[in-house]
C-alpha positions, 0 to 999 in steps of 0.5 A: 688838343695841341698842347703847344709849348712854343717858346716855353722854357721847361726844366725837367729833373731825372730826364735821362730815361723813362717818363722824364726823357719822353717828356723832354722829347715831346716838349722839344717837338712842341717847340719848347726849350728844355733843360734836362737833369741827371745824376749819371753823367754818361746817361745824361750825355747820351740823352742830350745827344739823342734829344739834339737830333730833335732840336738844338734847344736842349741843355743838360745839367749834371746834378744830384737832386738830393743836393740842395746847392746843386739844384738851386745853382742849376735852376739859377743858371737856367733862369740867367740863361733864358730869363725865365722858367715857364714849366717845371717837371719834378720827375727824378725818382729814388726808390729804396724798398724793404720791410719796415722792420728791416728798413734803415733810417738812411734808406727812409731818408733817401726816399724823401730827399729825392722824391719830396725834399727836392720838389720843395727846393725846386718849387721854392726856387722857381715860384718867385720867378714865375709869380713875378712873370705872372705865369708858370706851371709845375707838374710833380710826378707822384705814384699810385704807391702814394695812394695805396699801401704797398708792402716793402714800399712804405718809405717811397709810398709815404714820400709820394703821398706827401708829394701829392699833398704838397702839390695841392698846398703849393697850388693854393699858395701859387695861385692865381698866376702859377698852376701846380698839379701832380701826375700819378702814374701806375706801372710804366715801362721804364728802367726802374720798372724793368729792374723791379719786374725781372721775369715774365711771371712777375710781369704777367702778375703785374699786368693782371692787376691792371684793368687795361691789361698792359703796362704804360709806355713813357710817352703815355705819361709825357702827353698828359704832362705836356698838356698840364704844362701848356695853356690848354690846361689853363684852368687846372690847378691842384689836380692829381691826375691818375694815369694807371690803366685803371689800377686804382679804380679796381 
């Protein structure tokens, strides 16, 4: 299965590290032009520099996805520069944890701004262009926390659960020309995961809850994302693909 993306224009939010960066890398290797976004200017510049070693067809936009005006301008600039956007990957995460009784409303809302509101904004912006072109694929990165009740992660989980449902609704509205799917990762070796699992004991405890007995590499998520972006997935829309090593099956 080649998942060829030659001559496609792919826009990826939160692509300075982890799943987003691996997806950008793979899309470039498969022939796409890729626009990456990131909030941290230094990390974005480093990611762009490394990706340029793979292909010159990468552009970096320094934006905060929780800022609607920045997002819409970035997308419009991309469309104006390339004349189209073939694929959109909504990956940029925001995780604020805490007990429900202690969680501030500002933290609750921050989870929703990046994980759900931003996806609504990007989708609303690109859909008219994709529908006009009669082609397009949107892949939203959710989380197994959106399927399971997890202590201290009520806000993040609620936002990701909303994202899964939004993806299904968008798939129905965007048909027949545009496909919308969600990827539901389990534990992945990203900077965010490393911060959440700071010691060996907690790492071992996490691994023991996964039937495959390991944590995924970012590229193991990038591959199914690239597949859903490509014409190889031409009859897949409204799907929620769980990539979690069997965690939710146990």
